[in-house]
C-alpha positions in Angstrom: 45.7 -18.3 -14.3 48.4 -15.9 -13.2 49.1 -15.1 -16.8 45.5 -14.4 -17.6 45.3 -12.2 -14.5 48.4 -10.3 -15.7 46.9 -9.7 -19.2 43.6 -8.5 -17.7 45.5 -6.2 -15.3 47.5 -4.7 -18.2 44.3 -4.1 -20.2 42.5 -2.5 -17.3 45.6 -0.4 -16.6 45.6 0.9 -20.2 41.9 1.5 -20.0 42.3 3.6 -16.8 45.1 5.6 -18.4 43.4 6.4 -21.7 39.7 6.7 -20.7 37.4 7.8 -17.8 35.9 4.3 -17.6 36.0 3.4 -13.9 38.0 0.1 -13.8 40.2 -1.4 -11.0 43.9 -1.4 -11.5 46.1 -4.0 -9.6 49.6 -5.3 -9.6 51.2 -2.4 -11.4 52.6 1.1 -10.7 50.5 3.9 -12.3 51.1 4.5 -15.1 53.1 1.4 -16.4 55.0 0.9 -19.6 53.7 -2.7 -19.9 50.2 -1.3 -20.6 51.1 0.3 -23.9 50.6 -2.8 -26.2 47.0 -2.9 -24.9 46.2 0.6 -26.2 44.6 -0.7 -29.4 42.3 -2.9 -27.2 41.2 0.2 -25.4 40.3 1.7 -28.8 38.5 -1.5 -29.7 36.5 -1.3 -26.5 35.5 2.3 -27.2 34.6 1.3 -30.8 32.4 -1.5 -29.6 30.6 0.9 -27.2 30.0 3.4 -30.1 28.6 0.6 -32.3 26.2 -0.5 -29.6 25.1 3.0 -28.8 24.5 3.7 -32.5 22.4 0.6 -32.9 20.3 1.4 -29.9 19.8 5.2 -30.3 20.3 6.2 -34.0 16.8 4.9 -35.0 15.4 7.5 -32.6 17.5 10.5 -33.7 18.4 12.3 -37.0 22.0 11.6 -38.0 23.2 15.1 -37.2 22.0 14.9 -33.6 23.3 11.4 -33.3 26.7 12.4 -34.6 26.8 15.3 -32.1 26.0 12.9 -29.3 28.8 10.6 -30.5 31.3 13.4 -30.4 30.3 14.3 -26.9 30.5 10.6 -25.9 33.9 10.3 -27.4 35.1 13.3 -25.4 33.5 12.1 -22.2 34.9 8.6 -22.4 38.4 9.7 -23.3 38.4 12.6 -20.9 39.6 14.9 -23.7 43.1 13.5 -23.0 44.2 13.5 -26.6 42.5 16.8 -27.5 44.9 18.6 -25.1 47.8 17.0 -26.8 46.5 18.0 -30.2 46.1 21.6 -29.2 49.5 21.8 -27.6 51.1 20.1 -30.6 49.7 22.5 -33.2 50.5 25.6 -31.1 54.1 24.3 -31.1 54.2 23.2 -34.7 53.1 26.5 -36.2 55.3 28.6 -33.8 58.3 28.1 -36.1 60.4 27.2 -33.1 62.6 24.1 -32.5 64.1 22.4 -29.5 63.6 23.8 -26.0 61.7 26.8 -27.3 59.2 24.6 -29.0 58.8 22.5 -25.8 58.1 25.6 -23.8 55.3 26.6 -26.1 53.8 23.1 -25.9 54.0 23.1 -22.1 52.1 26.4 -21.8 48.8 25.7 -20.1 47.1 28.4 -22.2 45.8 27.3 -25.6 47.0 29.5 -28.5 45.3 30.4 -31.7 46.6 27.4 -33.7 45.5 25.1 -31.0 42.0 26.5 -31.0 41.8 26.2 -34.8 43.1 22.6 -34.7 40.4 21.7 -32.1 37.7 23.4 -34.1 38.7 21.6 -37.3 38.9 18.3 -35.6 35.6 18.4 -33.7 33.7 19.9 -36.6 35.3 17.3 -38.9 34.3 14.5 -36.6 30.7 15.7 -36.4 30.4 16.2 -40.1 32.0 12.8 -41.0 30.0 10.9 -38.3 26.8 12.5 -39.5 27.4 11.2 -43.0 28.6 7.7 -41.8 25.6 7.3 -39.5 23.2 8.5 -42.2 24.6 5.8 -44.5 24.2 3.1 -41.9 27.9 2.1 -41.8 28.7 1.1 -38.2 31.9 -0.6 -39.2 33.7 2.9 -39.2 32.4 3.6 -35.7 34.3 0.4 -34.6 37.4 1.3 -36.6 38.2 4.9 -35.8 38.9 4.7 -32.1 40.8 1.5 -32.5 42.9 2.8 -35.4 43.8 6.0 -33.6 45.2 4.1 -30.6 46.9 1.5 -32.8 48.7 4.4 -34.5 49.5 6.0 -31.2 51.1 2.8 -30.0 53.1 2.5 -33.2 54.3 6.1 -32.8 55.2 5.4 -29.2 57.5 2.5 -30.0 59.0 4.0 -33.2 60.3 7.3 -32.0 62.7 8.3 -29.2 61.6 10.5 -26.3 63.4 13.9 -26.1 66.3 13.8 -23.8 65.8 15.7 -20.5 62.1 16.1 -20.9 59.8 14.9 -18.1 56.2 13.9 -18.4 53.8 11.0 -18.4 54.9 10.2 -22.0 58.4 9.5 -20.6 57.0 7.1 -18.0 55.0 4.9 -20.4 57.9 5.0 -22.9 60.5 4.1 -20.3 60.8 0.3 -21.1 62.1 -2.0 -23.7 59.5 -4.6 -22.6 56.9 -3.4 -25.1 59.2 -4.3 -28.0 59.4 -8.0 -27.1 57.8 -10.5 -29.4 55.0 -11.2 -26.9 54.2 -7.6 -26.4 54.1 -6.9 -30.2 51.7 -9.8 -30.7 49.0 -8.0 -28.6 48.3 -5.2 -31.1 48.5 -7.8 -33.9 45.8 -9.9 -32.2 43.7 -6.7 -31.9 43.9 -6.4 -35.7 42.6 -10.0 -36.1 39.7 -9.2 -33.8 38.8 -6.0 -35.5 38.8 -7.6 -39.0 36.6 -10.4 -37.6 34.1 -8.0 -36.0 34.1 -5.9 -39.2 33.2 -8.9 -41.3 30.5 -9.8 -38.8 29.0 -6.3 -38.9 29.1 -6.3 -42.7 27.3 -9.6 -42.8 24.6 -8.4 -40.3 24.2 -5.1 -42.2 23.6 -6.8 -45.6 21.7 -9.8 -44.2 24.6 -12.1 -45.3 23.8 -11.5 -49.0 27.5 -11.3 -49.7 30.0 -13.6 -51.4 33.7 -14.2 -50.5 34.9 -11.4 -52.8 32.8 -8.9 -50.9 34.3 -9.9 -47.6 37.8 -9.8 -49.1 37.1 -6.3 -50.3 36.1 -5.3 -46.7 39.4 -6.6 -45.4 41.4 -5.0 -48.2 39.7 -1.6 -47.5 40.4 -1.7 -43.8 44.1 -2.7 -44.3 44.7 -0.1 -47.0 43.0 2.6 -44.9 45.2 1.8 -41.8 48.3 1.8 -43.9 47.6 5.1 -45.7 46.4 6.8 -42.4 49.5 5.5 -40.6 51.8 6.9 -43.3 50.2 10.3 -43.3 50.2 10.5 -39.5 53.8 9.5 -39.3 54.8 12.2 -41.7 53.3 14.7 -39.2 55.0 13.0 -36.3 58.4 12.8 -38.1 58.4 16.6 -38.5 58.1 16.9 -34.7 60.8 14.3 -34.2 63.1 16.3 -36.4 62.3 19.6 -34.5 62.5 18.1 -31.0 64.9 15.2 -31.3 62.0 13.0 -30.1 58.3 12.7 -29.6 56.4 13.7 -26.4 53.2 12.6 -24.8 51.3 15.5 -26.4 52.4 14.2 -29.9 51.2 10.7 -28.9 47.7 12.2 -28.3 47.8 14.3 -31.5 48.7 11.2 -33.5 45.7 9.5 -32.1 43.3 12.3 -32.9 44.7 12.8 -36.4 44.5 9.1 -37.1 40.9 9.0 -36.0 39.9 11.9 -38.2 41.6 10.5 -41.2 40.0 7.1 -40.7 36.5 8.7 -40.6 37.5 10.7 -43.7 38.3 7.5 -45.5 35.1 6.0 -44.3 33.0 8.8 -45.8 35.0 8.8 -49.0 34.9 5.0 -49.6 31.2 4.5 -48.9 
């Protein structure tokens, strides 16, 4: 029972950190590094909410309006946390600076031109891609994109060092070796199993179960291939920052999440 309570506490802690969903947090300092393996489950929770909202409201609205509502809902539930990281990261990336000069630009509370452009492209892209996905009646991608973004963010967090001498929330959630234990690594893997299972369920419901095993296998293959390609592309972006800074900060964690989400939606629109 204590173990179950601990698992629930870590998930709730991750939810309170990454979203504005009001949940209780107990038994841990805030924020806590042990929450990080549960980031994909936070994304899965958001994806489930988006699928339910789509099923309830999309029959009443045209796809463009529904997509706009989804973008607003995504911003509201996440608190725009990762959007801030995206803007700061792009301001820094295109500044041409490295090291401490790059960090100073990313720490600037004022959003620069490149940050504004990045936000415009991201939000416009989300709206356009969601409009198409909703119009095609493919809720599976509404489940996938928030989960995949946070799965990639977790992978980036455990794969790259944090810059020496830099202080921030990213340093706090990075400051542990506990999230690299076998037990901690199994948590995101378990989220993959759940996502694949829910995706197969949604596919069966969507097509009234008029599918054979090869169709279900194709769904799994599509999801796995999408995550691998999106992960590789996002890591190319992150590695450039790692080379410039000697590590990866919390802003870049957020940027990797948003870039991963947009790329997954792009694949969803292309592959339908």
